[in-house]
C-alpha positions as CSV (number, residue, x, y, z in Angstrom):
1,M,2.1,-5.8,22.3
2,S,5.0,-3.6,21.3
3,S,6.4,-1.5,24.1
4,F,8.4,0.4,21.6
5,V,5.4,2.3,20.2
6,K,4.9,5.6,22.1
7,C,2.3,8.4,21.9
8,S,2.0,11.8,23.4
9,A,-0.8,13.0,25.6
10,E,-2.1,15.0,22.6
11,V,-2.3,11.9,20.4
12,A,-3.8,9.8,23.2
13,E,-6.7,12.2,23.5
14,L,-7.7,11.4,19.9
15,L,-7.3,7.7,20.2
16,S,-9.6,5.4,22.1
17,Q,-7.9,2.9,24.4
18,D,-9.0,0.1,22.1
19,A,-7.5,1.9,19.1
20,L,-4.3,2.6,20.9
21,D,-4.0,-1.0,22.0
22,T,-4.6,-2.2,18.4
23,V,-1.9,0.2,17.1
24,R,0.6,-1.2,19.6
25,R,-0.4,-4.8,19.0
26,T,-0.4,-4.8,15.3
27,T,2.2,-2.3,14.1
28,N,5.4,-3.9,12.8
29,Q,6.9,-2.6,9.6
30,Y,6.1,0.9,8.6
31,T,7.5,3.8,6.5
32,C,8.7,6.7,8.7
33,A,6.6,9.9,8.3
34,G,9.8,11.8,8.8
35,C,12.7,10.3,6.9
36,K,10.5,8.1,4.6
37,K,12.7,5.1,5.4
38,P,11.5,1.7,6.7
39,G,11.0,1.2,10.4
40,K,10.4,-1.8,12.6
41,A,8.1,-1.0,15.6
42,R,8.9,-4.2,17.4
43,R,12.7,-3.5,17.3
44,E,13.1,0.3,17.6
45,R,11.5,3.2,19.3
46,T,8.5,4.4,17.3
47,N,6.3,7.4,17.7
48,V,2.7,7.7,16.7
49,V,1.9,10.8,14.5
50,I,-1.6,11.8,13.6
51,F,-2.4,14.0,10.6
52,T,-5.8,15.8,10.7
53,G,-7.5,17.3,7.7
54,D,-10.9,17.3,5.9
55,G,-11.1,13.5,6.1
56,P,-10.8,11.2,9.1
57,P,-7.6,11.6,11.3
58,V,-4.8,9.6,9.8
59,I,-2.3,7.6,11.9
60,S,1.3,7.4,10.8
61,F,4.5,6.3,12.5
62,A,8.0,7.8,12.8
63,H,11.3,6.8,14.2
64,A,11.7,8.4,17.6
65,R,14.8,10.1,16.3
66,C,12.9,11.6,13.4
67,L,9.6,13.0,14.7
68,P,8.0,13.4,18.1
69,S,4.6,12.0,18.7
70,Q,2.2,14.8,17.8
71,V,-0.9,15.9,15.9
72,I,-0.3,17.7,12.6
73,E,-2.9,19.6,10.7
74,S,-2.6,18.6,7.0
75,P,-4.9,19.3,4.1
76,E,-6.5,16.2,2.5
77,S,-4.5,16.5,-0.7
78,T,-1.3,15.9,1.2
79,L,-2.8,12.7,2.6
80,A,-2.9,11.4,-0.9
81,D,0.8,12.4,-1.2
82,R,1.4,10.1,1.8
83,C,0.1,7.2,-0.3
84,D,2.5,7.9,-3.1
85,G,5.0,5.0,-3.4
86,G,7.9,7.1,-4.6
87,N,9.9,7.0,-1.3
88,E,8.6,3.9,0.3
89,E,10.0,0.4,0.7
90,I,7.5,-1.2,-1.6
91,L,8.2,-4.8,-2.8
92,S,6.7,-6.1,-6.0
93,Q,6.8,-9.5,-7.7
94,Q,5.7,-10.5,-11.1
95,I,3.6,-13.6,-11.5
96,L,1.7,-15.5,-14.3
97,W,-1.9,-16.3,-13.6
98,P,-3.1,-19.4,-15.5
99,T,-6.3,-19.0,-17.5
100,S,-8.3,-21.1,-20.0
101,E,-6.6,-19.2,-22.8
102,G,-3.0,-19.2,-21.6
103,Y,-1.5,-16.9,-19.0
104,L,-2.5,-13.5,-17.6
105,A,0.4,-11.2,-16.5
106,G,0.1,-10.5,-12.8
107,L,1.8,-8.4,-10.1
108,V,1.8,-8.7,-6.3
109,I,2.6,-5.5,-4.4
110,D,3.6,-5.7,-0.8
111,R,3.6,-2.3,1.0
112,P,4.2,-1.8,4.7
113,I,1.3,-0.1,6.4
114,G,2.3,3.6,6.5
115,V,-0.8,5.6,7.3
116,T,-3.9,4.5,9.0
117,A,-7.3,6.3,9.2
118,L,-9.1,6.5,12.5
119,R,-12.9,6.1,12.0
120,P,-15.6,7.6,14.3
121,T,-16.2,4.0,15.5
122,G,-12.7,3.8,16.7
123,D,-11.8,1.3,14.0
124,L,-8.4,1.6,12.2
125,E,-8.2,1.5,8.4
126,D,-5.2,1.3,6.1
127,L,-5.4,4.5,4.1
128,W,-3.4,3.2,1.1
129,T,-5.7,0.2,0.7
130,Q,-8.8,2.3,1.1
131,L,-7.5,4.7,-1.6
132,L,-7.4,1.8,-4.0
133,L,-10.9,0.6,-3.0
134,D,-12.2,4.1,-3.6
135,Q,-10.7,3.9,-7.1
136,G,-12.5,0.8,-8.0
137,W,-10.3,-2.0,-6.7
138,E,-12.0,-4.8,-4.8
139,L,-11.3,-6.5,-1.4
140,L,-9.9,-10.0,-2.0
141,L,-11.5,-12.9,-0.2
142,H,-9.5,-15.6,-2.0
143,I,-6.4,-15.6,-4.3
144,S,-8.2,-16.7,-7.5
145,Q,-11.0,-14.2,-7.1
146,P,-12.0,-12.4,-10.4
147,C,-10.9,-8.8,-10.1
148,P,-12.7,-5.8,-11.6
149,Q,-11.2,-3.9,-14.6
150,V,-10.4,-0.3,-13.6
151,T,-9.2,2.6,-15.6
152,T,-8.1,4.7,-12.6
153,T,-4.8,2.7,-12.5
154,T,-2.4,1.9,-15.3
155,L,0.9,0.0,-15.6
156,E,3.3,2.0,-17.7
157,L,5.7,-0.2,-19.8
158,S,8.6,1.2,-21.7
159,S,10.2,-0.2,-24.9
160,T,13.1,-1.3,-22.8
161,G,11.0,-3.4,-20.6
162,R,10.9,-1.1,-17.5
163,G,7.6,-0.4,-15.8
164,R,5.8,1.4,-13.0
165,V,2.3,1.5,-11.6
166,M,0.3,4.8,-11.5
167,L,-3.0,5.8,-10.0
168,D,-5.3,8.8,-10.6
169,D,-5.1,11.3,-7.7
170,P,-8.7,11.7,-6.4
171,Y,-7.9,15.1,-4.9
172,R,-6.1,16.8,-7.8
173,P,-7.7,16.2,-11.3
174,G,-5.1,15.5,-13.9
175,K,-2.4,14.5,-11.4
176,R,-1.3,10.9,-10.7
177,I,0.0,9.0,-7.7
178,Q,3.0,6.7,-8.1
179,L,2.1,3.3,-6.5
180,V,5.3,1.5,-7.6
181,D,8.1,3.7,-9.1
182,Q,10.0,0.8,-10.7
183,L,9.1,-2.8,-11.3
184,P,11.7,-5.6,-10.9
185,D,13.4,-6.9,-14.1
186,L,10.6,-8.4,-16.1
187,M,10.6,-11.9,-17.4
188,P,10.2,-12.3,-21.2
189,E,7.2,-14.6,-20.6
190,W,5.6,-11.9,-18.5
191,I,6.1,-9.2,-21.1
192,A,4.7,-11.6,-23.8
193,A,1.6,-12.1,-21.7
194,V,1.2,-8.3,-21.3
195,R,1.5,-7.7,-25.0
196,S,-1.0,-10.5,-25.7
197,T,-3.8,-9.2,-23.4
198,G,-2.9,-5.5,-22.8
199,V,-3.8,-5.8,-19.1
200,V,-2.2,-6.9,-15.8
201,R,-4.0,-8.4,-12.7
202,I,-2.6,-6.7,-9.7
203,I,-3.1,-7.7,-6.0
204,A,-1.8,-5.3,-3.4
205,G,-1.7,-4.9,0.3
206,A,0.4,-5.4,3.5
207,I,1.9,-8.9,3.3
208,G,5.0,-8.3,5.5
209,S,7.6,-10.0,3.3
210,T,11.3,-9.7,3.7
211,P,13.3,-7.8,1.1
212,G,15.2,-10.1,-1.1
213,T,13.0,-13.1,-0.3
214,P,10.4,-14.2,-2.9
215,L,6.8,-13.9,-1.9
216,S,5.2,-17.3,-1.2
217,E,1.5,-18.2,-1.9
218,P,0.9,-19.0,1.8
219,Q,2.1,-15.5,2.7
220,I,-0.3,-14.0,0.2
221,V,-3.2,-16.2,1.3
222,Q,-2.7,-15.3,4.9
223,A,-2.8,-11.6,4.1
224,I,-6.0,-12.1,2.1
225,Q,-7.6,-14.0,5.0
226,L,-6.7,-11.0,7.3
227,G,-8.5,-8.6,4.9
228,K,-5.3,-6.8,3.9
229,M,-5.4,-7.4,0.1
230,V,-7.2,-5.7,-2.8
231,G,-7.1,-6.5,-6.5
232,A,-7.8,-5.1,-9.9
233,V,-7.2,-5.7,-13.6
234,V,-5.5,-2.6,-15.0
235,P,-4.6,-1.6,-18.6
236,V,-1.0,-1.4,-19.8
237,V,0.1,1.8,-21.4
238,R,3.2,2.0,-23.6
239,V,5.6,4.8,-22.9
240,P,8.9,5.8,-24.5
């Protein structure tokens, strides 16, 4: 249990003791609600911040130097903003999934848990993963599980081979949320697979990898077994 995670009396009133214990036990890497930079709850002082709005209370974390532990009233639309990947330490890795007809382009997205919903039961829920589930993604039970095709998410690919992943904003019609603002340099084989099928199989969640270190299959499998990964097959859109 991390002794670095602190909460104010105001925050403690909203959290059950079980929820508070879970937060302290499981929180490791996060994106600071204040400076938007990565934080490590097991190495540096971390404050619990709760955002309240039309939906369930949302638990976030902040460096102690950035924000005090507090409850902040926030409209639900801004909770979607907190799931936007533009300022977060999101890691992504391209992969080629073998199929009977060749290869399907794939992408693995590793995002530190940044905001967590507190349900009436006292259970904690990763808001980013839940947002994807609400948009048609599916919880993964094993790595080779067939994923549903969705149109709420697209992978934008430019003529120069750069890409990003975008999601429809459920709270603001016509607006989009940026899940991954810039994909890594794409392999020619990966781009060829994209052009052949027009889709990408994406699996995403909190894996807990180290920046600069390639994701391994055992890491992904472990995250799936912990119920932290969701998946979908998304269309590829060409952009200038």
